[in-house]
N, C-alpha and C positions, 0 to 999 in steps of 0.2 A: 855642369857647373862653367859658368860665362868666365871669361876673363874679366879683370874689374876695368871699368872704365866703357865695354863693349854691350853694357844695356841698355835697352832700348825702352824710351816713357810711355807707359801703361795709358790711353788717352781711349781707345774705341771698346765703346759697348754695344749689346746687340743692334740698335738699330745702325748703327755706323758700319759694322759690321756687314749684315744685311746688305747694304748698301751700295758696300763696298763687291761683296758678291753679284749681286745684278746689274751692276755698271760693266761687269766680267763677260754676265753671261746674256744680258738682254741690252746686246750689242751690236756690231754689226752684223753677226751671224744673222740675226733673222731677217734683217734688210738682204744677205744674200745667200746662205747655206740651202731654205730653201728648194732655189732653181737646182741646181747642179743635184742633192738629192733627189728629188722629183726625176731627173732625167735617171738616175741610177735604177731608182726601186719603180718609178711609174706608179698603178695605183696602189702601190705597196709603199706610199708615203706616209701616211698614217701609223701604218702597223711598225714603219722602221723607225717613228720620233716614239712611240710606245718603247721599243724596245732601247732606241739610245736612252729615254728616260728612268728606263729601271735596272740599267749599269750603271748610270749615274749616280742613280737614290743608292746602290749598293756602295759604290765609291764614296759616296757623302757620308751615311753612316759610319764607314771603316775610318775615313778622315775626322768625323766629328770624334769617335772613341778614341782614338790615338792622339788628336789635339787637346782635348780633356788631359789627358796623362802627359804629355809631352809641350807644355804652352810654350815652346820657343821658337823665334824667326828660323824657316828651312822649308817647314810642310812635312812635305813624302823622304825628302834629305837627310832630317833630324829620325823620323820613326823606320827607316829602315836602319840607318846606323846603331839605333839602339835596341830593336828588337831580332835583326836579320845579322850586323855585322856592318863593318865601315865600307865596306865594298858596294853592297845593295844599297845603301844610304847615299854613298857617289853616284853610283850608275843614277838612280832617281834624281838625284840633282844636276848631273850631268842632263839627261834626257830634259830636264825641267827649262835648265837655263836657257840650252838648244835651241829647244821647240820656240819657247814664246819667245826669246829673242824676233826666231822669223816673223812668226805672231805679231810681233810687234811691229816691223814695217812694215805686215800687211796691210797692219789696222790703219798706220800711218800713210801708207798710200792707198788706202779707199778712200782717209778722210782728202788727200789731193784729187781724187778721180771725182768723187762730188760736189767741191768746191771751185775745183777749174782745172778742169781733166787735162787742157792746154800747157801745163805748168804744175802738173801732177806732184814732182818729185819737190821742188819749191817749197811749192805746201806742205808736201811730207816730211821736210826737213824741218822749217817751220814749228810747225806740231810737235817733234820730237823735243826741241829744244823748249817752246814754252812749258809744256806738259813735265818736264826735266826741271825747271824753276821750281813749278808746283811742288812738286814734289820733295825740290831740296830744302821748300821751306818748311817740312813739318807734313805728318801724315795726315792729321787733324782738318789742315789746308784740302788736304787730297782726298778726304772724308767729304768733305763740305760739297766741294767743285761736283763729287761724283753724284751724291744726292741732288743738283741742281740739275746735272745732265739725266739723270734716270729717269725723273720727274717729266721732261723737255719729253725724251724718246716715248714712255707710256703713253703720254698724251698724244702724241704721233700716233702710236698702233694703236690706240682707242678708236683715233678717227680711219685709220683704212681699215677697220673691223665693222666699224660700223655702217658705213660708206658702203663697200662691199655685200654686207648678209643683208642691206637694205637696197639694195638695187636693183634692178628689172634683168638685167644679165646671171644672176645667181640663180642656181636651179643644185638643189640638194641631188641630183642623179650624178652629180660630180662629184659625188662624196662617195661613191660604191669603193668598196676597199676590194681588191682582187692581187694578184701575185704574176700583173706581168710582165713583167724580168724577172720573174723565180725569185728563190729563197735566198740567193746571191747579192741580186739586186738591193731587197731590204736590207741585208748585213752590212752590203757600202754605203747605203743613205743612211745606215745607225751610226754607222762610224764616224759618216762626214757631219750629221748633224750633232755628236757627242762634242767635237770639236766647239759647237756654240754654247752647250753646256757645260761646260769643263771649270767656267770662272770662279766657282766655290772654292776652289785649290787656294786663290787668292786669302778669303778669308782664316785657312790653314798658315799660310807662310807668316800673315800678319801676328800669327799665336803671341808674341813677346810682346806686342802693341795693345792688347786686349784686358781688358780687365776684365778680373775673376773669369779667367777663361775656360776654366775644369765648366763654370753655369752659362758661359756666354757662347761658345764656341759651338756645345754639342744643340744651343740652340739657333743660333743663325743659320748653319749651312743647309737644314732640312729647312728652314722657313725661308733660301735665298732660292732654294735649290725649287720648291714650289711652286712659289709664285711665277719665275721662270719658266715651267712646265705650262701653267694654265696662261700664261701669256705666248709664247710659242703653240700650243694645242687652237684658241684663239684664232691666232693669225694665218694658220697652215687651214684652217676651216674655211674660212673667209676669205683668204686667198683662190685655194681648191674650187671653191663654189662660183666663183668668177669667172678664171682661169682652165679646171679642169689640167690634170696630171701633165697633159702633152703640151700643151701650151706654157704650162709656168717650167715645167722640163727645160723651155729654150728658151725663157725669161732673161734675158741679160739684167735688168732691174726688177724683178718681180711683185715687191710691192705696189712699185712707182707702175709698170702694166697693169696693174690689176685693179688701181683707182681710175686709171684712163678707161680699161675695158670697162669698167662698173659704170660710165659718164661722168667722171666728175675732174677733167683733165684739168680744174682750180689747183687742185688738191696737190699734183706732182711734184711742183717743185717743195711744197710745205713737205712731201715724204724724203724728196731729196737733202731738204736741212735738214732732216730726222736723220738721214744714213749717216750723213754727214758729223750730225752731235755726237751717234750714237757711239761710231769708229773712236772718235777722241774719247767716250768715257771706255771703250775698250782700251784704247792705249793707254792711259793712265793706269786705269788697276792692273793692268798688265805688265807695265814700267816700275811699279810698288813692286808685285809678286818677284818678278826675277832679280831684281836687286834686293831684294831681301834672301834670296837663294844664296845669290851671289855670297852678299853678308858671311850670312851659313858658311855657308865651304871656304870663306875667306879665312874666318873664325878659326878652320879647323885645320886650316893647310893645306887644303886641298885646289887654292887657288891663292894667289900673290894676298900676301897678310896685308899690304899696303890699302886692300879695297876692305878691311875688316873696321876701317876706324869710323868713329861716329862723332856727330860735329858738337862743337862742346854747347852748341846756343840751341840747336834746333832737336838737336835728341835724334838724328835720323844716319843711316851708313851714306853720307854723302860721297864717297870717295865710288863704291859701287854703283851709285846712284848714276854719279857722272858717268861712269864706264859702260853701264849700260846704254848709256843716253848717245856716248858718240858712236856706240859697234850699230845700236839702231836708225840712227841719224847717216853714217856712212851705206848702211844698205839700203835704207829709203832714196838716198841720193844719185846710187848706181845700178841696184839691183832691182829684177821685176820679182817680186819675192812670192808673188801668187799663185807660183807652182810652187814652193815651199808648205803651202796649209796641207798637203796630205801627209809630207813628212812629219809638221809638228801634230798633226793628229795620232801618228806613230810616237811621236814620243811622249804623248799625254797622256795614251793609254797604257805605254811603259811605264809610266811614271805612276800610275794607277795601280798599275799589277806590283808595284812592287809593295803601296800602300796595302792593297787587299794583305799582301801574302805576308806584310808584320802586322794587321789588324788578325790578322787568323791566330797569331803566337800568343794573343792577351789573356786565353783563357783555352781552359781543355774542355770544357763544357761544350759538348757539339753543339746545343742550339745556339752557340753563342755565335760557332763556327759557319755556320749557314751563310751568310750574307758574307764576308767575306770570301768566301769559293765561290758562291756565285759571282762576285763582282770579279776576283781574278778569271774567270772561266771565257764572263763575258770581256774582258778588257781583250786578253786574247785572238777571241773571238772576233773580236771587229777589228781588232790591230789589221792580222792577216787576210781580212777581209776588202781591205784598201786597195785602192788600183799597184800594181804589181813595182810600179817604178817608186811609189810612194814607200812602199814596204821595202823594196833594196837602199831608196834612198836612206830612208830611217834606220835598216838596220845595220849598214858604212858608218853611218857619224855616231852610233851607241859603240860599234866595235874600234872606232880612233878613239874614244870615250877609254873604253877597257884597254884597249893600248896606252893609250898616257898611263892612266893610273898605275900598268904592272909595269911601267918603266919609272918611276918615280919611287915604288915601292922597292925596285931591286936596285936604283940609285942610292936609297936611304941606306938597306942590308950592308951595301960595299962602302958605305959614308962613314959606319961606325968605324 
């Protein structure tokens, strides 16, 4: 039960929920993640993409089952709390909020880098302020804007795929699959690409604002994931066909470099604009998810209670949204957070590990536990396959959260 006066309005249907998920997945990641993944995996890029998709599918199915059972804001924070206990719910929420806040700042800086490289920080802050205002006006307006952004990004990506596949430089031989960087390279590429797939969590974290969640969420999550996988696969094949794994791995702007190599330089500005729009879409959906998890944790006393307030008119967690907006704006103005993407991936994988462990408890039937077990093992494997620095920083930040939880529990016991 949620406290009276803190319930959110249910306004999102299946189509809106799918669009919110796509706005997170088919975002800046498709414009930037292929390069680092190709550098890690070499000719094993496509197997890495397939592996990331398999782990994402397991996580999506576990999340869908849990979201239908617990249609409340907070996603795995709620599932872990209800199925495994308060600590595991808190740990999932902490991993999500901290990791995705860094992702928000990275997306904002991506907007700045594409729109006005010389003033990237100023543009990033402006983007955060503008999208926080959109979120403040209500989730329905956010879903409408996300729909427009997704349409634009898909159009740009479709143009890239057609131009690359139809060009003279495209060669099927560049798609040869191998393990030039070994199994470790494929696993690391899968971990990096999983970061771009993880947007379907936004559907679950908006569970309290979805109509008929028991029906809507299980349909929306696999639909969004499936569409994103098709888009990623088409783009990866098209870009690989033009650049090859080695050139792709060293490309600063992979899709822009691909259309230039395809002898269509006039499309480069369009691709850059599409990347900026995609980053805005990711930022919009990310701030929605982080603010809802912050709201849920505040409502349960793990964060300051003032953040659990719901706006009387717009029926949104306005203080949580403003708090997230302020933190992201400060990071975007003062810190280069691109190096935090690896940590964010570690946090996201930790978050989904808790989701799979929670889903494992839903049914004792062995067949029902296959997917959660595969998802849990996949999350653990990809998390520790990330670069050592990312693993160390991620584990350290999670440890800080655990320590804070322990101190708070100790204070409460001794304060009674």
